[in-house]
C-alpha positions in Angstrom: 234.7 187.2 94.5 233.1 190.5 93.7 232.7 189.6 90.1 231.0 186.3 91.0 228.6 188.1 93.3 227.8 190.7 90.6 227.4 188.0 88.0 225.0 186.0 90.3 223.0 189.2 91.0 222.8 190.0 87.2 221.6 186.5 86.3 219.1 186.4 89.2 217.8 189.8 88.1 217.3 188.6 84.5 215.5 185.5 85.6 213.2 187.5 87.9 212.5 190.0 85.2 211.8 187.3 82.6 209.4 185.7 85.0 207.7 189.0 85.5 207.4 189.6 81.7 205.8 186.1 81.3 203.4 186.8 84.2 202.2 190.1 82.9 202.0 189.0 79.3 198.6 187.9 78.0 198.0 184.1 77.6 198.0 184.2 73.8 197.8 186.8 71.0 195.1 184.7 69.2 193.1 182.9 71.8 190.4 184.6 73.8 188.0 183.4 76.5 189.7 180.2 77.6 193.0 178.9 79.0 195.7 177.7 76.7 198.6 175.2 77.0 201.7 176.5 78.8 199.8 179.6 79.9 201.4 181.8 82.6 199.8 185.2 82.2 196.1 186.0 82.6 193.5 185.4 79.9 193.2 188.3 77.4 190.8 191.0 78.7 187.6 191.9 76.7 185.8 194.2 79.2 186.7 197.6 80.8 186.9 195.9 84.3 189.2 193.1 83.0 191.5 195.6 81.4 191.7 197.6 84.6 192.4 194.4 86.6 195.2 193.4 84.3 196.8 196.9 84.4 196.7 196.8 88.2 198.1 193.2 88.2 201.0 194.4 85.9 201.7 197.4 88.2 201.9 195.3 91.4 204.0 192.6 89.6 206.6 195.2 88.6 206.7 196.6 92.1 207.2 193.1 93.6 210.0 192.4 91.1 211.8 195.7 91.9 211.5 195.1 95.7 212.7 191.5 95.3 215.8 192.6 93.3 216.6 195.4 95.8 216.4 193.0 98.8 218.4 190.4 96.9 221.1 193.0 96.1 221.3 194.1 99.8 221.6 190.5 100.9 224.4 189.7 98.5 226.2 192.9 99.4 225.9 192.2 103.1 227.1 188.7 102.6 230.2 190.0 100.8 231.0 193.3 102.5 230.3 192.2 106.1 231.6 188.7 106.0 233.9 187.7 108.9 237.0 187.6 106.7 236.4 191.2 105.6 235.0 192.5 108.9 236.6 190.7 111.8 235.4 193.5 114.2 231.7 194.1 113.6 230.2 197.6 113.6 228.6 198.8 116.9 226.3 201.3 115.1 222.7 200.9 116.3 220.9 203.9 114.8 221.0 205.8 111.5 218.4 208.5 111.2 218.5 208.8 107.4 218.0 205.1 106.8 215.2 204.8 109.4 213.4 207.7 107.7 213.9 206.1 104.3 212.6 202.7 105.3 209.6 204.3 106.9 208.7 206.7 104.0 209.4 204.5 101.0 207.0 201.7 102.0 204.3 204.4 102.6 204.9 205.8 99.1 204.7 202.2 97.6 201.4 201.6 99.4 200.0 204.9 98.1 201.1 203.9 94.6 199.2 200.6 95.0 196.2 202.1 96.8 195.2 204.7 94.3 194.6 202.4 91.3 193.2 199.8 93.7 190.4 202.2 94.9 189.7 203.2 91.3 189.4 199.6 90.3 187.0 198.9 93.2 184.9 201.9 92.2 184.7 200.6 88.6 183.7 197.1 89.6 181.0 198.2 92.0 179.6 201.4 90.4 177.1 199.7 88.1 176.3 201.6 84.9 172.8 201.6 83.5 172.1 198.1 82.1 171.2 197.3 78.5 170.4 193.7 79.6 169.9 191.9 82.9 170.5 188.2 83.4 169.8 186.1 86.5 172.2 183.2 87.2 171.4 180.5 89.7 173.9 177.9 90.8 172.8 174.3 91.4 174.6 171.1 92.3 176.1 170.9 89.6 174.9 173.1 86.8 173.8 176.7 86.1 170.4 178.1 85.4 170.1 181.4 83.5 167.0 183.6 83.2 166.4 186.8 81.1 163.8 188.8 83.2 163.7 191.8 80.9 163.4 189.7 77.7 160.1 188.0 78.5 161.4 185.9 81.5 162.5 182.9 79.5 165.1 180.6 81.2 167.3 177.6 80.5 169.8 175.3 82.3 173.4 174.9 81.2 175.1 171.5 81.6 178.6 170.6 80.7 178.8 168.7 77.4 180.2 165.2 77.4 182.7 164.0 74.8 179.9 162.9 72.5 178.2 166.3 72.6 181.4 168.1 72.1 182.3 165.9 69.1 179.0 166.8 67.4 179.9 170.5 67.6 183.5 169.9 66.6 182.2 168.0 63.5 180.2 171.1 62.6 183.4 173.2 62.8 182.4 174.8 66.2 185.1 174.9 68.9 184.0 173.0 72.1 186.8 172.8 74.7 186.7 169.9 77.1 185.2 170.6 80.6 184.2 174.1 79.4 181.6 173.7 76.6 178.0 173.6 77.6 174.7 172.7 75.9 173.1 176.1 76.3 175.4 179.2 76.1 174.5 182.5 77.8 174.0 184.8 74.9 174.6 188.6 75.1 175.1 191.4 72.6 178.5 192.9 72.0 179.3 196.4 73.4 176.2 196.3 75.8 176.2 196.7 79.5 175.0 193.5 81.1 174.0 193.1 84.8 174.2 189.6 86.2 172.1 188.9 89.3 173.5 185.9 91.0 172.1 183.4 93.6 172.2 179.7 94.5 169.6 177.1 95.2 171.5 174.8 97.5 175.1 175.6 98.5 177.7 178.4 97.8 178.8 178.6 94.1 180.7 181.3 92.2 179.9 182.8 88.8 183.3 183.5 87.2 184.4 184.6 83.7 188.1 185.4 83.8 188.1 187.3 80.5 185.4 189.6 81.8 187.0 190.2 85.2 183.7 188.9 86.7 183.8 186.8 89.9 180.9 186.8 92.3 179.7 184.4 94.9 176.3 182.8 94.5 174.8 182.6 98.0 171.5 180.7 98.8 168.8 183.1 99.9 170.8 186.1 98.8 171.1 188.1 95.6 174.6 189.4 94.6 175.5 191.1 91.3 178.3 191.8 88.9 178.4 193.5 85.5 180.4 193.4 82.2 180.5 195.0 78.8 182.1 192.7 76.3 184.0 194.5 73.6 184.6 191.6 71.3 182.4 188.8 69.7 183.2 185.3 70.7 182.6 182.7 73.4 184.1 183.2 76.9 184.3 180.4 79.4 184.4 180.3 83.2 183.8 177.8 85.9 182.3 177.7 89.4 185.0 179.0 91.6 183.6 178.1 95.0 184.1 174.5 96.2 180.5 173.2 96.1 180.7 169.4 96.1 181.7 166.3 94.2 181.1 167.7 90.7 182.3 171.2 91.5 184.8 170.9 88.6 182.1 170.1 86.1 179.7 173.1 86.1 181.3 175.5 83.6 179.8 178.8 82.3 179.9 179.8 78.6 179.0 183.3 77.5 178.6 183.8 73.8 178.9 187.4 72.7 177.2 188.1 69.4 176.0 191.0 67.3 172.9 192.8 68.3 171.0 191.4 65.3 171.9 187.8 66.1 171.0 188.4 69.8 167.5 189.7 68.8 166.9 186.7 66.6 168.0 184.3 69.4 165.7 186.1 71.9 162.7 185.7 69.6 163.4 182.0 69.2 163.8 181.6 73.0 160.6 183.5 73.6 158.8 181.1 71.2 160.3 178.2 73.2 162.0 176.9 70.1 165.3 175.6 71.4 166.3 174.0 68.1 165.9 177.4 66.3 167.8 179.2 69.0 170.7 176.7 68.8 170.7 176.9 65.0 171.0 180.7 65.2 173.9 180.4 67.6 175.7 177.7 65.6 175.4 179.8 62.5 176.9 182.8 64.2 179.7 180.6 65.6 180.5 179.2 62.2 180.5 182.8 60.7 182.9 183.9 63.5 185.2 180.9 62.9 185.3 181.8 59.2 186.1 185.4 60.0 189.0 184.2 62.2 190.4 182.0 59.5 190.3 184.9 57.0 192.0 187.2 59.4 194.8 184.6 60.0 195.2 184.0 56.3 195.7 187.7 55.6 198.5 188.1 58.2 
C-alpha cells in the first residue's frame, strides 16, 4: 500500500512538474510576435517589460507547483496514515503551537517573495522613460487608427487583411498570418523607447501586444498610455482584448520593428502622403528580414 501511494505521488509530481516546464517555456525558439500551433507557454519576450513579466510568471508558477505537490503529499499521507483501518481510535489533539506558527509564517514568507518582484514589475511598467517616439492609438468599431504626433502628425487606419490581401503578401514572400495581418503596420525603430497614447472613439477597446508586455484599455474620452522598447527587428501582432462588439475578434494590431534608417525613410514617405512608397519601403525591409532568417536557419 505504501509503495503504491509513493508511486502515485511520484508520478503525479512528475506530471505537475512537466506541466510547469511547458507553461514557463517560451512558445517557440524560432517564432516571435505571434502564437504558434500547440503553444502552451507565453510568446517570446522582446522588451524589458515583457522579460520581467515572464520572469515573474515563471516564479509564481514554480511556487504554485511546489505548494500543489506539498498539499498533495499531505493528503496522500493523511489518507494512508490516518485511515480507519490504521487508526481505529482517532487522535483528540486540537492544538499544536509549532504547526500553527509554521502555517502562519510560511504563507507570509511566500507572499513577500511574490510581492517584491511584483512591485518592481509595476514600477517598471508605469515609470515611463523619456520617449524617442510617441504614437497615438485610437480604437474604433472595428479597426485601429494610429497617429505620429511628433513626426509631423501623419496618421493612418489599420484594417485586418482578408484572404486575398494576405495572399498578395504571401506571394511576395512576406508572412501574413490569418486574422492578424493588417494593411498598414505600425512602424517603430528598434531599441528606441516608444510611448503609446491610447484612446477610443466609441466603446472600450484594448491595445495589446503580448511580445511587448503591453496591454492597456482604450477608453472613450480618456487618454491612457503604455510604453515599450523592442529589442529585435520583426513584426509583432496583438488584438483588441476588450469585448467591443460583433467584430471584436477582427481588429488586430501589427507593430513592425525596423532599423532606424528604414524607419526614417518610411516617415519621409508618410509625411509626403505617399502610401505606395511607404508600403514599398516596409515590404523591402520585410523581405530582407526573411532572407536574414533563412540564412540564419541554414547556418545552424
